[in-house]
C-alpha positions as CSV (number, residue, x, y, z in Angstrom):
1,M,26.9,5.2,102.8
2,L,28.0,7.5,100.0
3,L,25.5,5.8,97.7
4,K,22.7,6.3,100.1
5,I,23.5,9.9,100.7
6,A,23.9,10.5,96.9
7,L,20.5,9.1,96.2
8,V,18.8,11.1,98.9
9,V,20.5,14.3,97.7
10,V,19.4,13.7,94.1
11,F,15.9,12.9,95.3
12,F,15.7,16.2,97.3
13,A,17.2,18.2,94.5
14,T,14.6,16.9,92.1
15,M,11.7,17.7,94.4
16,V,12.9,21.3,94.8
17,A,13.5,21.7,91.1
18,V,10.0,20.6,90.3
19,G,8.6,23.1,92.8
20,I,10.5,26.0,91.2
21,I,9.5,25.0,87.7
22,C,5.8,24.7,88.6
23,R,5.8,28.1,90.3
24,R,4.3,29.8,87.3
25,R,1.2,27.6,87.6
26,A,0.6,28.8,91.2
27,T,0.0,32.5,90.7
28,D,-3.7,32.5,91.7
29,V,-5.9,30.6,94.2
30,N,-7.3,28.2,91.6
31,G,-3.8,27.4,90.3
32,F,-2.2,27.0,93.7
33,V,-5.0,24.8,95.1
34,L,-6.2,22.9,92.0
35,G,-3.5,23.4,89.3
36,G,-6.1,25.3,87.2
37,R,-8.4,22.2,87.1
38,N,-6.5,20.9,84.2
39,I,-4.5,17.9,85.5
40,G,-4.3,14.8,83.3
41,P,-5.0,11.2,84.2
42,W,-1.5,10.0,84.9
43,L,-0.7,12.9,87.3
44,T,-4.1,12.7,89.0
45,A,-4.0,8.9,89.4
46,F,-0.4,8.9,90.8
47,A,-1.3,11.9,93.1
48,Y,-4.3,9.9,94.4
49,G,-2.2,6.7,94.9
50,T,0.8,8.5,96.6
51,S,-1.6,10.5,98.8
52,Y,-3.2,7.2,99.8
53,F,-0.1,5.2,100.6
54,S,2.5,6.6,102.9
55,A,5.1,5.4,105.5
56,V,2.0,4.7,107.7
57,I,1.1,1.9,105.3
58,F,4.6,0.7,104.5
59,I,6.1,0.7,108.0
60,G,3.2,0.9,110.4
61,Y,0.1,-0.9,108.9
62,S,1.9,-3.6,107.0
63,G,4.0,-4.6,110.0
64,Q,1.2,-4.5,112.5
65,F,-1.5,-6.3,110.4
66,G,1.0,-8.7,108.7
67,W,1.9,-9.7,112.3
68,K,-1.7,-10.2,113.3
69,F,-3.3,-11.7,110.2
70,G,-0.3,-13.4,108.4
71,L,-0.7,-13.7,104.6
72,A,-4.4,-12.8,104.9
73,S,-3.3,-9.2,105.4
74,T,-2.8,-9.2,101.6
75,W,-6.6,-8.8,101.4
76,I,-6.2,-5.3,102.9
77,G,-4.0,-4.4,99.8
78,I,-6.6,-5.9,97.5
79,G,-9.4,-4.1,99.3
80,N,-7.4,-0.8,99.0
81,A,-7.2,-1.4,95.2
82,I,-10.8,-2.4,94.5
83,I,-12.8,-0.6,97.2
84,G,-10.3,2.3,97.9
85,S,-9.2,3.1,94.4
86,L,-11.4,1.6,91.7
87,L,-14.9,2.2,93.1
88,P,-14.4,5.8,94.3
89,W,-13.1,6.8,90.8
90,I,-16.1,5.2,89.2
91,I,-18.8,6.4,91.7
92,L,-17.4,9.7,92.9
93,G,-15.0,10.9,90.3
94,R,-17.2,12.4,87.6
95,R,-19.9,13.8,89.9
96,T,-17.3,15.4,92.1
97,R,-15.6,17.1,89.2
98,L,-18.9,18.4,87.8
99,M,-20.5,19.6,91.0
100,T,-17.3,21.3,92.4
101,Q,-16.8,23.1,89.1
102,H,-20.5,24.1,89.1
103,F,-20.2,25.5,92.6
104,D,-16.7,26.8,92.0
105,S,-15.6,24.9,95.2
106,N,-11.9,24.5,95.9
107,T,-12.3,22.5,99.1
108,M,-14.6,19.9,100.6
109,P,-15.9,22.2,103.4
110,D,-16.8,24.7,100.6
111,F,-18.6,22.0,98.7
112,F,-20.7,21.2,101.8
113,G,-21.4,24.9,102.4
114,K,-22.7,25.4,98.8
115,R,-24.3,22.1,98.3
116,F,-26.5,22.5,101.4
117,N,-26.5,26.4,101.4
118,S,-25.0,26.6,104.9
119,N,-22.0,28.7,106.0
120,G,-22.2,27.0,109.4
121,L,-21.6,23.6,107.7
122,K,-18.6,24.9,105.9
123,I,-17.1,26.3,109.1
124,L,-17.8,23.1,111.1
125,A,-16.3,20.9,108.3
126,A,-13.2,23.2,108.1
127,I,-12.7,22.8,111.9
128,I,-13.0,19.0,111.6
129,V,-10.4,19.0,108.8
130,F,-8.1,21.3,110.8
131,I,-8.2,19.2,114.0
132,F,-8.0,15.7,112.6
133,L,-5.6,16.1,109.8
134,I,-2.9,17.1,112.3
135,P,-2.5,13.7,114.0
136,Y,-2.5,12.0,110.6
137,T,0.2,14.4,109.3
138,A,2.3,13.9,112.4
139,S,2.1,10.1,111.9
140,L,3.7,10.3,108.5
141,Y,7.1,11.2,110.0
142,N,7.1,8.2,112.3
143,G,7.5,5.6,109.6
144,L,10.9,7.1,108.8
145,S,12.5,7.0,112.3
146,R,13.7,3.4,112.5
147,L,14.4,3.1,108.8
148,F,16.7,6.2,108.8
149,S,18.4,5.2,112.0
150,M,19.2,1.8,110.4
151,A,20.3,3.2,107.1
152,F,22.2,6.4,108.2
153,N,22.6,6.1,111.9
154,I,21.3,9.6,112.4
155,D,18.9,11.1,114.9
156,Y,15.2,10.9,114.1
157,T,14.7,14.6,114.7
158,I,17.1,15.5,111.9
159,C,15.1,13.3,109.5
160,I,11.9,15.1,110.5
161,I,13.4,18.5,110.0
162,A,14.9,17.7,106.6
163,M,11.7,16.2,105.3
164,A,9.6,19.1,106.6
165,I,11.9,21.7,105.1
166,L,11.9,20.0,101.7
167,T,8.2,19.5,101.6
168,C,7.6,23.2,102.5
169,I,9.9,24.4,99.7
170,Y,8.2,22.7,96.8
171,V,4.6,23.0,98.1
172,V,5.0,26.7,98.9
173,A,6.7,27.4,95.5
174,G,4.5,25.3,93.2
175,G,1.3,24.5,94.9
176,Y,-0.9,21.6,93.6
177,M,0.9,21.3,90.3
178,A,4.3,20.8,92.0
179,T,2.7,18.3,94.3
180,A,1.2,16.4,91.4
181,V,4.4,16.2,89.4
182,N,6.4,15.2,92.4
183,D,3.8,12.6,93.2
184,F,4.2,11.1,89.8
185,I,8.0,10.9,90.2
186,Q,7.6,9.5,93.8
187,G,5.0,7.0,92.6
188,L,7.3,5.6,90.0
189,I,9.9,5.1,92.8
190,M,7.3,3.4,95.0
191,L,6.4,1.0,92.2
192,V,9.9,0.0,91.4
193,G,10.9,-0.1,95.1
194,I,8.1,-2.3,96.3
195,V,8.6,-4.9,93.6
196,A,12.3,-5.1,94.4
197,V,11.6,-5.4,98.1
198,V,9.2,-8.3,97.7
199,F,11.9,-10.4,95.8
200,A,14.7,-9.3,98.2
201,V,12.9,-10.1,101.4
202,L,11.6,-13.5,100.3
203,N,15.2,-14.5,99.2
204,Q,16.7,-13.7,102.6
205,P,17.8,-16.7,104.7
206,Q,15.0,-16.2,107.2
207,A,12.5,-16.8,104.4
208,G,14.4,-19.1,101.9
209,G,12.1,-18.4,99.0
210,F,8.3,-18.1,98.7
211,M,7.4,-21.7,99.2
212,N,9.7,-22.2,102.2
213,A,8.5,-19.0,103.7
214,V,4.9,-20.1,103.5
215,E,5.8,-23.5,105.0
216,S,7.7,-21.8,107.9
217,L,4.8,-19.4,108.5
218,S,2.3,-22.2,108.6
219,Q,4.2,-23.8,111.5
220,I,3.9,-20.8,113.8
221,S,1.5,-20.8,116.7
222,A,1.0,-18.4,119.6
223,D,-1.8,-17.0,121.8
224,N,-4.9,-16.8,119.7
225,I,-2.9,-17.9,116.7
226,P,-3.6,-21.6,116.0
227,Q,-0.9,-23.4,114.0
228,G,-1.5,-22.9,110.3
229,S,-3.9,-20.0,110.7
230,L,-1.3,-17.4,109.4
231,T,-1.5,-19.0,106.0
232,T,-5.2,-19.5,105.7
233,L,-7.6,-17.5,103.5
234,L,-8.9,-15.1,106.1
235,G,-6.2,-15.6,108.8
236,P,-6.7,-16.0,112.5
237,D,-9.0,-13.1,113.1
238,A,-11.4,-12.5,110.2
239,F,-13.7,-10.0,111.9
240,N,-10.9,-7.5,112.7
241,L,-9.4,-8.1,109.3
242,I,-12.6,-7.0,107.7
243,C,-12.7,-3.9,110.0
244,V,-9.2,-2.9,108.8
245,I,-10.2,-3.4,105.1
246,I,-13.3,-1.2,105.7
247,L,-11.3,1.6,107.4
248,T,-8.4,1.7,105.0
249,S,-10.4,1.2,101.9
250,L,-13.8,2.8,102.3
251,G,-12.2,5.6,104.4
252,T,-10.6,7.1,101.3
253,W,-14.0,8.0,99.9
254,G,-14.5,10.6,102.5
255,L,-11.0,12.0,103.1
256,P,-10.8,15.6,101.8
257,Q,-7.2,15.2,100.5
258,M,-8.4,12.3,98.3
259,A,-11.6,13.8,97.0
260,H,-9.6,16.9,96.2
261,K,-7.9,15.0,93.3
262,F,-11.3,14.7,91.5
263,Y,-11.7,18.5,91.8
264,A,-8.6,19.1,89.7
265,I,-8.9,16.5,86.9
266,K,-9.6,18.0,83.5
267,D,-12.3,15.9,81.8
268,D,-14.3,12.7,81.7
269,K,-11.8,10.9,79.5
270,A,-9.1,11.6,82.0
271,I,-11.3,10.1,84.7
272,I,-11.7,6.8,82.8
273,K,-7.9,6.5,82.2
274,G,-7.2,7.6,85.8
275,T,-9.4,4.9,87.1
276,V,-7.4,2.1,85.5
277,I,-4.0,3.6,86.4
278,S,-5.0,4.3,90.0
279,T,-6.3,0.8,90.6
280,L,-3.2,-0.9,89.2
281,F,-0.9,1.4,91.2
282,A,-2.8,0.5,94.4
283,L,-2.8,-3.2,93.7
284,I,1.0,-3.2,93.3
285,V,1.9,-0.9,96.1
286,A,-0.6,-1.8,98.8
287,G,-0.8,-5.5,97.8
288,G,3.0,-5.7,97.9
289,C,3.3,-3.9,101.3
290,Y,0.8,-6.1,103.1
291,F,2.0,-9.3,101.4
292,I,5.5,-8.7,102.7
293,G,4.2,-7.7,106.1
294,G,2.5,-11.1,106.3
295,F,6.0,-12.8,106.7
296,G,7.0,-10.5,109.6
297,R,7.0,-13.4,112.2
298,L,9.8,-15.1,110.3
299,F,12.1,-12.1,111.0
300,V,11.1,-10.8,114.4
301,A,10.5,-12.8,117.6
302,A,7.5,-12.3,119.8
303,G,7.9,-10.6,123.1
304,E,5.7,-9.8,126.0
305,G,2.0,-10.2,125.3
306,G,2.7,-11.8,121.9
307,N,3.7,-8.5,120.3
308,P,6.9,-8.2,118.3
309,I,10.0,-7.3,120.1
310,G,10.6,-3.6,119.5
311,G,6.9,-2.9,118.7
312,F,4.9,-3.2,115.5
313,D,6.8,-0.4,113.8
314,N,10.0,-2.5,114.1
315,V,8.7,-5.4,112.0
316,V,9.3,-4.0,108.5
317,P,12.6,-2.3,109.3
318,S,13.9,-5.6,110.7
319,M,12.8,-7.4,107.5
320,L,14.8,-4.9,105.5
321,S,18.0,-5.0,107.5
322,G,19.6,-7.7,105.4
323,I,18.6,-6.7,101.9
324,G,21.9,-5.0,100.9
325,D,23.0,-1.4,100.8
326,L,21.9,-0.6,97.2
327,L,18.3,-1.9,97.8
328,L,18.2,-0.3,101.2
329,A,19.0,3.0,99.6
330,V,16.1,2.5,97.2
331,V,13.8,1.6,100.1
332,V,14.8,4.8,102.0
333,I,13.9,6.8,98.9
334,L,10.7,4.7,98.6
335,V,9.6,5.6,102.1
336,L,10.6,9.2,101.7
337,S,8.5,9.3,98.5
338,A,5.5,7.8,100.2
339,S,5.7,10.1,103.2
340,M,6.5,13.4,101.4
341,S,3.7,12.9,98.8
342,T,1.1,12.3,101.5
343,L,2.5,15.1,103.7
344,S,2.4,17.6,100.8
345,S,-1.2,16.6,100.0
346,L,-2.3,17.0,103.6
347,V,-0.7,20.3,104.3
348,L,-2.1,21.8,101.1
349,T,-5.5,20.6,102.0
350,S,-5.2,22.0,105.6
351,S,-3.9,25.4,104.5
352,S,-6.4,25.9,101.7
353,T,-9.3,24.8,104.0
354,L,-8.3,27.1,106.8
355,T,-7.7,30.0,104.5
356,L,-10.7,29.8,102.2
357,D,-13.3,28.3,104.5
358,L,-12.5,29.8,108.0
359,I,-10.4,32.9,107.6
360,K,-11.8,34.3,104.3
361,G,-15.2,35.9,104.9
362,N,-15.4,35.1,108.6
363,M,-12.3,36.4,110.2
364,V,-11.2,38.7,107.3
365,K,-14.1,40.1,105.3
366,N,-12.1,41.5,102.4
367,M,-9.3,39.2,101.1
368,N,-8.0,39.6,97.6
369,E,-6.2,36.7,95.7
370,K,-2.8,37.9,96.6
371,K,-3.5,37.9,100.3
372,Q,-5.2,34.5,100.1
373,L,-2.1,33.0,98.4
374,S,0.2,34.6,101.0
375,I,-1.9,33.2,103.9
376,M,-2.0,29.7,102.4
377,R,1.7,29.6,101.9
378,I,2.3,30.8,105.5
379,L,-0.1,28.2,106.8
380,V,1.7,25.4,104.8
381,L,4.8,26.4,106.8
382,V,2.8,26.4,110.1
383,F,1.1,23.0,109.5
384,V,4.4,21.3,108.6
385,A,6.1,22.8,111.7
386,V,3.3,21.8,114.0
387,S,3.1,18.3,112.7
388,A,6.8,17.9,112.9
389,I,6.8,19.1,116.6
390,I,4.1,16.6,117.4
391,A,6.0,13.9,115.7
392,V,9.1,14.6,117.7
393,I,7.1,14.8,121.0
394,Q,5.2,11.6,120.2
395,A,8.4,9.7,119.3
396,K,10.3,10.8,122.4
397,G,7.4,10.2,124.7
398,G,6.2,7.0,123.2
399,I,2.6,8.1,123.4
400,T,1.2,5.8,120.7
401,F,2.1,4.1,117.5
402,I,1.4,4.8,113.8
403,A,-1.8,2.8,113.4
404,Q,-3.6,4.4,116.3
405,L,-2.9,8.0,115.0
406,M,-4.0,7.1,111.5
407,G,-7.1,5.2,112.8
408,I,-8.3,8.2,114.9
409,S,-7.7,10.6,112.0
410,W,-9.3,8.5,109.3
411,G,-12.2,7.5,111.5
412,A,-13.1,11.1,112.4
413,L,-12.6,12.6,108.9
414,A,-14.2,9.8,106.8
415,G,-16.9,9.1,109.4
416,S,-17.9,12.8,109.3
417,F,-17.7,13.3,105.6
418,L,-18.2,10.1,103.7
419,A,-22.0,9.6,103.9
420,P,-22.9,13.3,103.5
421,Y,-20.5,13.7,100.6
422,M,-21.5,10.6,98.7
423,L,-25.2,10.9,99.3
424,G,-25.0,14.7,98.6
425,L,-23.7,13.8,95.1
426,Y,-26.5,11.4,94.4
427,S,-29.6,12.2,96.5
428,R,-31.9,15.2,96.3
429,K,-33.4,14.4,99.7
430,I,-30.4,14.9,102.1
431,T,-31.0,17.7,104.5
432,K,-28.6,20.2,106.1
433,A,-29.6,19.0,109.6
434,S,-28.6,15.4,108.8
435,V,-25.1,16.5,107.8
436,Y,-24.8,18.5,111.0
437,V,-25.8,15.4,113.1
438,N,-23.4,13.2,111.2
439,F,-20.5,15.6,111.6
440,I,-21.1,15.9,115.4
441,F,-21.7,12.1,115.9
442,A,-18.5,10.9,114.1
443,S,-16.3,13.5,115.7
444,A,-17.6,13.0,119.2
445,V,-17.4,9.2,119.0
446,M,-13.7,9.3,117.8
447,I,-12.8,11.9,120.5
448,L,-14.4,9.7,123.2
449,N,-12.5,6.7,121.8
450,I,-9.3,8.6,122.6
451,L,-10.4,10.0,126.0
452,A,-12.7,7.4,127.4
453,K,-11.9,4.1,125.7
454,S,-13.3,2.0,128.5
455,I,-16.9,3.1,128.0
456,F,-16.9,1.3,124.6
457,P,-17.6,-2.4,124.1
458,A,-14.5,-4.4,123.6
459,W,-14.8,-4.7,119.8
460,L,-15.1,-0.9,119.5
461,Q,-12.2,0.1,121.7
462,S,-9.7,-0.1,118.8
463,P,-9.7,3.2,116.9
464,I,-9.6,1.2,113.7
465,N,-12.8,-0.7,114.5
466,C,-14.4,2.5,115.8
467,G,-13.5,4.4,112.7
468,A,-15.0,1.7,110.5
469,F,-18.2,1.8,112.7
470,V,-18.7,5.5,112.4
471,M,-18.2,5.4,108.6
472,I,-20.9,2.8,108.1
473,A,-23.2,4.4,110.7
474,G,-23.2,7.6,108.6
475,F,-25.2,5.8,105.9
476,V,-27.9,5.1,108.5
477,I,-27.8,8.4,110.3
478,V,-28.0,10.7,107.3
479,P,-31.0,9.2,105.5
480,I,-33.0,8.7,108.8
481,V,-32.4,12.3,110.0
482,S,-33.2,13.5,106.6
483,L,-36.7,11.9,106.8
484,F,-37.6,13.9,109.9
485,T,-36.0,17.3,109.3
486,K,-36.8,20.3,107.1
487,K,-36.5,19.4,103.4
488,P,-33.9,21.2,101.2
489,D,-35.0,24.0,99.0
490,A,-36.2,22.6,95.6
491,D,-34.5,25.4,93.6
492,L,-31.2,24.8,95.4
493,V,-31.3,21.0,94.7
494,N,-32.3,21.5,91.1
495,D,-29.4,23.9,90.6
496,A,-27.0,21.5,92.2
497,F,-28.0,18.6,90.0
498,S,-28.3,20.6,86.8
499,C,-24.6,20.2,86.0
500,V,-24.9,16.4,86.3
501,S,-27.8,16.2,83.7
502,K,-25.7,18.3,81.3
């Protein structure tokens, strides 16, 4: 216990120290939100990866999808590395950096507003970010509950409060630079931790080594799980596996907190290096998480309805219960790192979006830099507090589990933004009206999926499948609506793409 407490204290002290040291880089809006647009490849790549993978992945998704798909769930991690990390860096990285610098945009809503010359689009995008980042932010805490209860035997609420306070301190003090440096430190912990966990879990008696574990898994059968299917190439449910890969991989392309990393990177050379680093990071972390989750049925018995006893969020903590105190302490720090890095990215995105895109110029006409910084710092505190309260209420009330919260959030955000953002970087023909239609369509569909699930066909009732659907639908909606609506101003388009040709 002393070892666990000592490691957690050292971890927290390091995070706070980084925030204080980086305070001098957060004295203006550009520095606080983007680190002065001068972040190198290692910090940017690790910031991208640690914002991507949180306790939602490690505790929630790997447990749930490992249970459902067996070893085939490893494809989700591979998809995250190739589709979710490699391709967006190649396709979106350079153009995002150039256009956002050209427009002097600090946020994704501001990019939409300037790219399509519409303050209304900027406001609507900011509202979508504000509404749908909250459930995702709240879901980050939930991955810690069972793990901390097992490791420290303390109340979940105390874990939430401690994590919220520490995140507030270093984000408020150091802004994006503090977040990026801490993400790098936290990313190193995640890399070491996940490799150690893979070996430790497979060497437990329930597994008996890799080959024995695969053999044992191949003998399991259950409802809709034919014997041997948990060790096949695509598992027992290939369709839903593909939907999960699409949501968790393609979704990152349209998430504002992920695109934000490209705004801040310093040059083209950094993008090339960052592409390689980010892809390898994702392959190890996500691949390791889902690979381990695939063995969950060897550690947890099936209960009512074929689901694991204690729920999906209990699978990974149960697998970790016998790995030893030292490694368990490392895992606690790993999950803390994954959660706090993503939390800091989300609250920074939320506070900057609300301040710069909703309050500034709309609610408060004249707002100097000092006032903008003050409001952003206050809103960081507000967002962390609100998400923490929701997390406590959700946990006590048992409203839903991690994957549902994340699926709803990712579906609405990426479904709204992905197609307009990507096509806006490459096509001169995308119209303002098509972006409005896509924003409204994706948001409305995901809200209906929460409130009136029964009106959807069976394959779309899952928020994960529904999220994947609205993301892909955007690539049909935006081009078609653009064909039949008022064309964009030629001078506006030529100006937007002038920076790319340079």
